N, C-alpha and C positions, 0 to 999 in steps of 0.2 A: 417166929415168923416176922418178916420185915414189914414195917408199917408203910402203907401206900401213901405217896405224896400227891396231893391235889395239884392240878395244873389248870391254868386259865390263860387265854390269849386275848389281848386288847390291841387297839391301835395306839400308836405312840402318844403319850400324854405326859410331857415333862413335869408338870405340876403334881400330878398324881404319883408319878414315879418318885419324885423327891419326897413327897409326904410319906410314902410307904417306907422309904429308906430311913427317914428321920424317926418314924415310929419304931422300926426294928432296932435302931441305935438306942433309943430311949429305953426300950425293953431289954437291952443288953443281950440281944439274940445273936446266934451264929448264922451267918448267911453269906452268899456270894452274889456279886453284881457283875454280869457280863454285858458290856456295852459296845456296840459297833454302829456304823451308819445304817445298817439294815434293821437291827432290832436291839432291844434291851431286855435282859432276863434278870429277875431277882429271885434267887434260889434259896429257900429256907428249908428247915426240917419238916414243916407242915405243908408248904405249898411252893410251886414254881409259877411265877407270874411272868408272862412274856408280852412285851409291847413291840408291835411290828410297825414298820414304816409303810410298807405296801404288802398286800397279800398276793403273792405271785401264784399263778397256776402251777400245777404239779409238773407240767412239761419243762418249766424253767429249771427245776431241781433235777429232772431227768437229764436235761442237756448238760448241766453242770457235772453230774456224775459220769456222763459219757466222756466229757472233756478230761476229767481226772483219770479215768480208766486209760484213755489214750496216752496221756502224759506219762503215766507209769510205764507204758510199753514203748514209748518213742526213744530211739537211741540218742536223740539230740537233747533230751531233757536235762540230763546230768550236767552236760557242758554249759547249757544256758543258766541253770541254777547257780553255777559257780561264778558266773560273770557279773559285771556291774553295769547297770543300764540306767539311763536318764529317763525321768518321767516328764521332762519339759516337752510340751506339745503345741507350742505356739511361737511365733516370731514375727517381726516386722522389718521393713526395709530400713536400712541405716539412713537417718536423716528424713524420715517420713514426716511431711509437713501437713498441718491442718488443710483440709480441702473438701470440696463437695464434688462428687461424680454422679452425673445423671444415670450413667450405666457403668458397671464394671464386669469383668469376666470372672466367673467362679467355676473351678473344676473340683469336683468332689470324687474321692475314691469310694466306690460302692461297696458296702459291707466290708470295710477295711480290715477289721479285727478277725472275723472268721476266715477271710481269705489269707491273711498273714499266717494264722495258725496252720492252715491247710497247705499253703505254699511251702512252708518250712517243715512240713512233715511232722507236725506236732499233734495233729488230729487225723483221724481216718476219713475216707470219703463218706462213710456212713454218718459219722458225727457231723461233718460239714453239711451234708444234705439235711440232717435234722435241724441244725441251727438255721439254715437258710429258709427252711419252711416256717420258721417262727417270725412273728412281727418284730421289728427293731426294738420295740419297748420291752420285749421279753428276751431277745437275743443278747443284748448288751448286759443286763443283770446276770444272765447265766455265765457269761465269760468273766464279768467283773468279780464274781464270787471267788474266783481262784486267788484274788488279791485281798480278800477281806481281812481287815485288821480289827481287833477287839481288845478292850481293856478289861482285865479280870481283877476285881478287888475282893479280897477275902476279909470278912469281918468276924472277929472272935469276941464274944461278949460285948457286941456293939461297937468295937473299935477296929479300924482298918489296920491289919498287921501284914498285908501283902498286896502289892500293886504290880501287875505284870501286863506288859503289852505283848499280845500274841498276833502273829501274822500268818496268813495262809501259807502252807508249805510250798505251794507253787506260785507265790506272789511274783517271784522274779521272772516267771514266764510272761505274766501280764506286762511287766515293765519292759521286757524284751520286745514285745509286740508294739508297745507305745513307741519305743525308740526306732523300730524298723519303719513305721509309718512316718515318724518325724524326720528320719533321715531321707526318706523319699521326698517329703515336702521341701526340705532344705536343698536337696539336689535340684528340684524344679525351680526353686527360688533363685538359685545361682544361675541357671540357664536363662531365666526371665530377665535378670539384671535390673535395669531401671524400670522395667514394666512391672516388677514385683511390688505389691502393696503389703500383704501380710498373709500368713497361713494360720489356721486354727484346726488342730487335731488332724483330720483327714481331708481338709479342703483348703485350696490355695486361691487367693484373690489377686487378680491382675488387672492392669490398665487395659481397656479395650483396644488401645493402639499397639499392643504387643505385636511384633512382626510375626507373620504366619510361619516363617522358618523356625522361630524359637518355640512357638506354640506346638508345631508338629513334632519337634524334638521332645518336648515335655510329654505329650500324649504317647509318643513312641516308647519312651522309657517306662511309663506306667504300664503299657501293654506288655513290653518285654519282661517286666518283673512279675507278670502274671495277674495284674489287677485290672478291673474294669472301672471306668470312670463315667461321669455324666456332667453335662453343663447345667448349672442352675441359673435361673433368671434373677438377677440382682439389679435393683434400681435405687436411686436416691441414697447413695452411700455418703455419709457425712463423717469425716474424721476430725476429731477434736483432741487437742493435747491438754492434759491437766497435770502439770508437774512432770513426774516421771511415768505417768500413765497415759495410754491412748484409749480414748472413748470412741467407739465406732458404732454407728447405727445405720441400718439399711432396711430395705424392703426386699426380702428373699422369698421367691415363690408366692408373692402376695401377702406375706406376713412380716411384721416388724421383727427385726433380729438385732439385738444389741450385743456388743462385745466390749470387754474391758480387759486390757492387758498391760503389764509392766513392760516398758521399753528396755529390753535387755541390751540394746546397743549402747546405752549410756555407760553402763559398767564396762563393756568391752572397749569403748573409746577411751575411758579413763585409764584402763589397764595399758593401752598403747602409750598414753601420755607418760605414765610411770616408767615404762620401758625406755622411752626416749630420754627422760631425765636421767635414768640410770646409766645410759650410754653416752650422755653428753660430756 
């Protein structure tokens, strides 16, 4: 008869987790550590100890399973899994200078990730409706779980003899979604031209002086691609440069909102210099 393994769940406690692993090593036990951003499991012959970051309600896992079920059945899944997709989801105007804006214009794509999955026929209407009925704080983790990465370390007699990074089977779907939204933001930024300040994930920030014709073109493209958008109230936007980083602070919808990003234009500009030197 197989011996029953005890199980216990706690909130993440790095100090306690480290102490347990040290104890198991000193006792020269056989055990496995599975670690991800979501949780850490220490699995031994006597007990499985699980340390969680956040205790999600059951509907988050229901939504995740519905997404996976749809991905298995979608004819687009195989093609997307074989592709290469960028996870870059921010950018700024080339030559963006330190400045203070009393007001700026911010367009946000509403529920960008579930809409992207649905528009690209990766999930069904039923799953989309289920996701949209959830609060954002639950919807994003449900979708993000498809890209979960975890490190598995196997200890034999207290010594690590196997270290493996495992990625969710459908992680590339999540990366595809990121690139689709980023491409949309980049498209809008190109239209905005000198009125473009920066974009971050699914929101683009523009000078309030942007010509109406350009703004109408951006919103038309958003709509034509199947997305809904909203204007967010942004005040007191302060842009500061710190070396190759941009530090941006603003009041968005009445709350302070800081951003920090690497200015990718510096590398692009240097690449152009190298090309010019090569052709000189």
